[in-house]
C-alpha positions as CSV (number, residue, x, y, z in Angstrom):
1,X,81.8,85.2,99.8
2,X,83.5,87.0,96.7
3,X,82.8,90.4,95.9
4,X,83.0,91.8,92.4
5,X,83.3,95.1,91.2
6,X,83.5,96.7,87.5
7,X,85.4,99.6,86.9
8,X,82.6,101.8,86.0
9,X,81.1,101.2,89.6
10,X,84.4,101.7,91.4
11,X,85.0,105.1,89.3
12,X,81.8,106.4,90.0
13,X,82.7,106.2,93.8
14,X,86.2,106.6,94.3
15,X,87.9,109.2,91.6
16,X,89.5,109.7,88.3
17,X,90.5,106.5,85.9
18,X,94.3,107.1,86.2
19,X,94.0,107.2,90.2
20,X,91.8,104.4,90.4
21,X,93.9,102.3,87.9
22,X,96.8,103.2,90.0
23,X,95.3,102.0,93.1
24,X,93.7,98.7,91.8
25,X,97.1,98.0,90.4
26,X,98.8,98.5,93.7
27,X,96.2,96.4,95.8
28,X,96.6,93.5,93.0
29,X,100.5,93.6,93.3
30,X,99.8,92.8,97.3
31,X,97.4,90.2,96.9
32,X,94.3,92.2,98.1
33,X,92.3,92.0,94.8
34,X,92.4,90.1,91.5
35,X,92.1,91.8,88.0
36,X,90.0,90.5,85.0
37,X,89.9,92.6,81.8
38,X,87.9,91.4,78.9
39,X,85.5,93.1,76.2
40,X,82.2,92.7,76.3
41,X,81.2,93.3,72.8
42,X,83.4,96.0,71.7
43,X,83.8,97.6,75.2
44,X,86.4,96.9,77.3
45,X,85.4,95.6,80.9
46,X,87.6,95.4,84.0
47,X,86.2,93.4,87.2
48,X,88.1,93.6,90.2
49,X,87.3,90.6,93.0
50,X,88.3,90.9,96.8
51,X,90.5,88.0,97.1
52,X,93.0,89.1,99.8
53,X,92.0,87.5,102.9
54,X,95.4,85.9,103.2
55,X,97.3,88.6,102.6
56,X,95.1,91.1,104.8
57,X,95.7,88.6,107.8
58,X,99.3,88.6,107.1
59,X,99.2,92.5,107.5
60,X,97.2,92.4,110.5
61,X,99.8,89.7,112.2
62,X,102.6,92.2,111.3
63,X,100.8,95.3,112.9
64,X,100.3,93.2,116.0
65,X,103.6,92.2,116.0
66,X,104.6,96.0,115.8
67,X,102.1,96.9,118.4
68,X,103.8,94.1,120.8
69,X,107.0,95.5,120.4
70,X,108.6,92.7,118.3
71,X,111.1,93.8,115.5
72,X,109.6,92.8,111.8
């Protein structure tokens, strides 16, 4: 199931605009979320979708290798 959040919802729950923007950008760069920016009327609307199951699975696999003592 694809989960969507708008920037305003995330902002009310997680911090300042610049702080939240930086976190969203980082998550998008590593493939955990996708970001869609559009205008609704004259107001900007940013929507964030969790898309990183594959990226997260790779992250978990790497952590498991580290725990198992393998060199990564």
